[in-house]
C-alpha positions in Angstrom: -28.6 -33.3 -19.0 -25.1 -33.1 -17.6 -23.5 -29.9 -16.2 -19.8 -29.7 -15.4 -18.6 -26.6 -13.6 -14.9 -25.9 -13.0 -14.0 -23.2 -10.5 -10.5 -21.8 -10.3 -8.9 -23.1 -7.2 -7.2 -19.7 -6.7 -10.6 -18.4 -5.6 -10.3 -20.6 -2.5 -14.0 -21.6 -2.2 -14.7 -24.1 0.6 -16.1 -27.6 -0.1 -19.2 -26.7 2.0 -19.9 -23.7 -0.4 -19.4 -26.0 -3.5 -21.8 -28.5 -2.0 -24.4 -25.8 -1.2 -24.1 -24.5 -4.8 -24.6 -28.0 -6.2 -27.6 -28.6 -3.9 -29.2 -25.3 -5.0 -28.6 -26.0 -8.7 -30.3 -29.4 -8.3 -33.2 -27.8 -6.5 -33.7 -25.4 -9.4 -33.0 -27.7 -12.3 -34.5 -31.1 -11.3 -38.2 -30.0 -11.6 -37.5 -29.0 -15.3 -34.9 -31.6 -16.1 -35.3 -34.7 -13.8 -32.3 -36.5 -15.3 -29.8 -33.7 -14.5 -26.3 -34.6 -13.3 -24.1 -31.9 -11.9 -20.4 -32.0 -11.2 -18.6 -29.1 -9.6 -14.9 -29.2 -9.0 -11.9 -27.0 -8.5 -9.2 -26.8 -11.1 -6.6 -24.6 -12.7 -9.2 -22.6 -14.7 -12.8 -21.6 -14.9 -15.2 -23.4 -17.1 -18.8 -24.6 -17.8 -19.9 -27.5 -19.9 -23.5 -28.4 -20.8 -24.2 -31.8 -22.4 -27.3 -33.4 -23.8 -29.2 -30.3 -24.5 -30.3 -30.2 -28.1 -32.5 -27.0 -28.3 -31.1 -23.5 -28.0 -34.1 -22.6 -25.9 -33.1 -25.2 -23.3 -29.5 -24.0 -23.3 -30.7 -20.4 -22.7 -33.1 -21.5 -19.9 -30.4 -23.5 -18.1 -27.8 -20.8 -18.5 -30.3 -18.3 -17.1 -31.0 -20.6 -14.1 -27.3 -21.0 -13.5 -26.7 -17.3 -13.5 -29.7 -16.6 -11.3 -28.5 -19.1 -8.7 -24.9 -17.8 -8.8 -26.0 -14.2 -8.4 -28.6 -14.8 -5.7 -26.4 -16.0 -2.9 -29.2 -16.8 -0.4 -28.1 -20.5 -0.7 -24.9 -19.6 1.1 -26.8 -19.0 4.4 
């Protein structure tokens, strides 16, 4: 599975925060999807792309994990 997240550069999120987010996403997703590749970058818009997930249940599960990680900011500390 491949996940690409684009964060609006106007939000001024530090590189350290992006790296912490990536690390936390790997920690949560790799046990379920060992072949996960994540790319987080800043750009002119916000976006999320999931590739190589065929089942709707998998997409819902991954989206739920992404949302849970984003909302639970304990990985920032």
